[in-house]
Every structure is written in structure tokens, then in C-alpha cells.
C-alpha positions in Angstrom: -0.1 0.0 0.1 2.8 2.3 -0.6 2.8 5.6 -2.3 5.2 8.2 -3.3 4.5 10.9 -5.7 5.1 14.6 -6.3 2.8 17.3 -7.3 2.6 18.8 -10.7 1.2 22.0 -11.9 -1.8 20.9 -13.3 -4.9 20.8 -11.2 -7.3 17.4 -11.6 -10.2 19.7 -12.1 -8.8 20.7 -15.6 -9.6 17.2 -16.7 -13.4 17.3 -15.7 -14.8 19.6 -18.5 -13.3 17.8 -21.4 -14.4 14.6 -20.1 -18.0 15.7 -19.3 -18.4 17.2 -22.8 -17.3 14.0 -24.5 -19.7 11.9 -22.3 -22.6 14.2 -23.6 -21.7 14.2 -27.3 -21.8 10.5 -27.2 -25.0 10.6 -25.5 -26.5 12.9 -27.9 -25.4 10.8 -31.0 -27.5 7.7 -29.7 -30.6 9.7 -28.8 -30.7 11.2 -32.4 -30.7 8.0 -34.0 -34.1 6.9 -33.0 -35.7 5.3 -29.7 -34.3 1.7 -29.7 -34.2 -0.6 -26.7 -30.6 -1.9 -27.5 -29.4 1.7 -28.1 -31.0 3.2 -25.0 -29.4 0.2 -23.0 -26.1 1.1 -24.6 -26.6 4.8 -24.0 -27.2 4.3 -20.5 -24.0 2.3 -20.0 -22.0 5.0 -21.7 -23.7 7.7 -19.3 -22.8 5.6 -16.4 -19.2 5.2 -17.5 -18.9 8.7 -18.2 -20.2 9.7 -15.0 -17.6 7.4 -13.1 -14.9 9.1 -15.6 -16.1 12.3 -14.3 -15.9 11.7 -10.7 -12.5 10.2 -11.2 -11.2 13.0 -12.8 -12.7 15.5 -10.6 -11.5 14.2 -7.3 -8.2 15.4 -5.5 -5.1 13.5 -5.8 -3.3 12.4 -2.6 -0.8 15.1 -3.2 -3.4 17.7 -3.6 -5.0 16.8 -0.4 -1.7 16.6 1.2 -0.7 20.0 0.0 -3.9 21.5 1.3 -3.4 20.2 4.8 0.1 21.5 4.8 -1.1 24.8 3.8 -3.7 25.1 6.4 -1.4 24.0 9.2 1.3 26.7 7.8 -1.6 29.4 7.9 -1.2 29.6 11.7 2.7 29.0 11.8 4.2 31.5 9.2 5.1 35.2 10.0 3.6 36.0 6.5 1.4 33.5 5.0 0.3 35.8 2.4 3.9 35.1 0.7 3.8 31.3 1.4 4.4 29.3 -2.0 4.3 25.7 -2.3 7.4 24.3 -4.1 7.1 20.3 -3.5 4.7 17.8 -1.8 5.8 14.0 -1.3 3.3 11.4 -0.2 4.6 8.3 1.4 2.9 5.4 3.1 3.5 5.5 6.7 3.8 2.4 8.9 3.9 1.7 12.8 7.3 2.3 13.9 9.0 3.7 16.8 10.2 6.9 14.4 6.7 7.5 13.3 4.9 7.0 16.6 3.7 10.3 17.8 4.2 9.5 21.5 7.5 8.2 20.9 8.5 11.3 18.9 7.2 13.4 21.8 9.1 11.5 24.4 12.3 12.1 22.4 11.7 15.6 21.9 11.3 15.9 25.8 14.6 14.1 26.2 16.4 16.3 23.7 15.5 19.3 25.7 16.8 17.7 28.9 20.0 17.0 27.3 20.5 20.4 26.2 19.5 21.6 29.7 22.4 19.1 31.0 25.0 20.4 28.6 24.5 23.8 30.0 24.7 22.7 33.7 28.0 20.8 32.6 29.3 24.1 31.1 28.5 25.9 34.2 30.2 23.3 36.4 33.4 23.7 34.3 33.4 27.5 34.7 32.8 27.3 38.4 35.7 24.7 38.9 38.0 27.0 36.8 37.3 29.8 39.2 37.7 27.4 42.1 41.4 26.9 40.9 41.8 30.7 40.5 40.8 31.4 44.2 42.1 28.2 45.6 42.9 29.2 49.4 46.5 29.2 50.3 48.5 31.1 53.0 48.4 34.2 51.2 44.6 34.4 50.7 42.5 37.4 51.7 39.1 37.2 53.0 38.0 38.5 49.4 39.5 35.6 47.7 38.3 33.1 50.2 35.0 34.5 49.7 35.2 33.9 46.0 36.2 30.3 46.4 33.5 29.7 48.6 30.9 31.4 45.8 32.4 29.3 42.9 32.3 26.1 45.1 28.6 26.9 45.9 28.0 27.4 42.3 29.6 24.3 41.2 27.9 22.1 43.8 24.3 23.6 42.8 24.9 22.8 39.2 26.0 19.5 39.9 22.8 18.8 41.9 20.8 20.1 38.9 22.9 18.0 36.3 22.5 14.8 38.7 18.4 15.4 38.5 18.5 16.0 34.8 20.5 12.7 34.0 17.8 10.8 36.2 15.1 12.3 34.1 16.9 11.4 31.0 17.1 7.9 32.2 13.2 8.0 32.9 12.7 9.2 29.3 14.7 6.7 28.0 12.6 3.9 29.8 9.5 5.4 28.8 10.5 5.3 25.1 11.5 1.6 25.6 8.2 1.0 27.1 6.5 2.4 24.1 8.6 0.2 21.8 7.5 -2.7 23.7 3.9 -1.9 23.4 4.2 -1.3 19.7 5.6 -4.4 19.3 2.8 -6.2 21.1 0.0 -4.1 20.0 -3.4 -5.6 19.7 -4.8 -3.5 16.8 -1.8 -2.2 15.1 1.6 -3.7 15.3 5.3 -2.8 13.9 4.8 -2.7 10.0 1.3 -2.2 9.7 0.1 0.6 7.6 -1.1 3.8 9.9 -1.6 6.6 7.4 0.5 8.8 5.3 4.0 10.7 5.7 4.1 14.0 4.0 7.0 16.1 3.1 6.5 19.6 2.1 8.7 22.1 0.8 7.8 25.8 0.6 9.1 29.4 0.6 7.9 32.6 2.2 9.1 36.0 3.9 10.8 35.8 7.2 9.7 37.8 10.1 11.3 41.0 8.9 9.7 40.5 5.4 13.6 41.1 4.0 14.3 37.5 2.8 12.3 34.8 0.8 13.3 31.9 2.8 12.6 28.3 2.3 11.2 25.7 4.7 10.5 22.2 5.0 8.2 20.2 7.2 7.3 16.6 7.9 3.7 15.6 8.6 1.9 12.4 9.8 -1.5 11.8 8.7 -4.6 9.4 8.9 -5.9 7.9 5.9 -8.1 11.0 5.3 -5.0 13.4 5.3 -6.1 14.8 8.7 -2.9 16.2 10.5 -1.9 14.0 13.3 1.6 15.8 13.7 3.9 18.0 12.2 7.6 18.7 12.8 10.3 20.9 10.7 12.3 18.4 8.8 15.6 19.3 10.3 14.3 18.3 13.9 12.5 15.2 12.6 15.5 13.9 10.9 17.6 14.4 14.4 14.5 12.5 16.1 14.6 9.7 13.6 18.2 9.0 14.2 17.8 9.2 17.8 14.8 6.7 17.9 16.9 4.3 15.6 19.4 4.3 18.0 17.1 3.7 21.0 15.1 0.8 19.3 18.2 -1.2 19.3 19.9 -0.2 22.4 19.4 -1.3 25.9 20.8 1.5 27.8 21.8 5.1 27.3 25.7 4.4 27.2 24.8 2.2 24.1 22.3 4.6 22.4 25.1 7.3 23.0 27.7 5.1 21.0 25.4 4.4 18.3 24.7 8.1 18.0 28.3 9.0 17.9 29.0 6.2 15.1 26.0 7.8 13.1 27.7 11.3 13.7 31.0 10.5 12.9 
């Protein structure tokens, strides 16, 4: 049930009117030859077939549905939606996996924020320890230098406590993601590898906040079978999330995950 297509510039509605006219020309030719049961029967068949062709030609393609969904979402996101111009829309089948699961993705986003906070605390600890070295007490220390040493030490200890707390929260996030993985693997309704909707890539351009630059943007959307948006992420963010989730899915602990991510980066 896989699909991968790009939009073209021709709208499917452009085909409606030629098909509509052809069907009625055929119907007219048959009605002008006289009333005959077999001809009327054939005419009815042609009209039915023509109607089906019209419905098929006038319905939106998956790419058109996806582009409308993306445009509706971006209307509430972009600084200057009036300058929005779609460039490319690609639709692919989405299957149940850790990297396509909204709950797992949100857990990973939270974990990434915790990691960033942890890095900030580590940086502050390093700075505090450098100051401690500068103000380390000796026989010539003044009351001021001793006070600066105590201040730097307190700063180091406070940030270390925050860092320890962050590390525990990261462990819990990792455990939650692994739990979600187990749930998906043993799902009662949908299991790993089952079709669960559509993954949409959308590229566009629009003005930036200052209306001075025509910038490009890329988003990844996950939709249900009717192209109702379930989640949306900037492509750069999603690419990073997908790499982390791929590493988590085959790791038993955080050090193993970190090693696999390091191999992926370098």
C-alpha cells in the first residue's frame, strides 16, 4: 500500500470539463438515431461510465489533499502566510514504527530538551571549577579571595545537583521510550510494520519575520488515511529525532545509545 508521488502543476479539475463534454456528445449521437431498446441500453451504460470518469477526474489526488493540509497548518505558523508558495509535496505510506509514533516522538523531543539543559549545567560546572582553581585558598589568601572560592564552589555544587537530577530524568525518558517500543511490538490492533496513514514531505518558501528575505522551509507531516494532520515537525528536527529513535530501538541503555549516535554522527 506504498505511495510516493510529487505534485505537478496541473489541477485534476482541468480534466473534468473535456470528459464531461465527450460523455454528453456520445449520449447525443445515440439519442438522435431513434428510440431503440438496445441503443437506449448502450446509452445508459455510456452515461454511467462517463459519470464515473467525471468523478474520478474531478477528485483530488493524494498530493493535492496533502498540500491543502500543509497549507492549512502553515497558515497559523508562518510570519507572513500571504507570501507562502508551495514548492514540492511528496506523499509516502506510513507504517507503525518507533520513528513514526507520535508518543515516542514527543518523548524524544522532551529528552532532547533535557540533554540540552544538561549540557548547559556541565558548562556552568566547568566554569565554576576554573574559578575555584583561581581562588583556591593558600597562606596568602585574603578574606575576599576566600569568599570568591566559596561562591564558586557553591555554584559548582548547585549545578552538579541540577545535572544529577537531569540525568535521572533522561533515564526515565529513555525507559518510557523503550516501554512504548514494547507496546508497539505487542499491539493488539496495529503492530510494527502495519500501515497507519501517510507521511508527507512539504517544501515551501515565504518571507521571514522581517519580510526582507524569501526563505525556504521544509516540514514532515504525519496524517491519517483521510489526510487529517496528526503531527507536524520541521524536517531538520524530525531527522534528528528519527536518528535518536533508531539508536534507542536497538539499544538496551543510554551509553549504548550514545555510542550508536556517535557512530552515526562521525
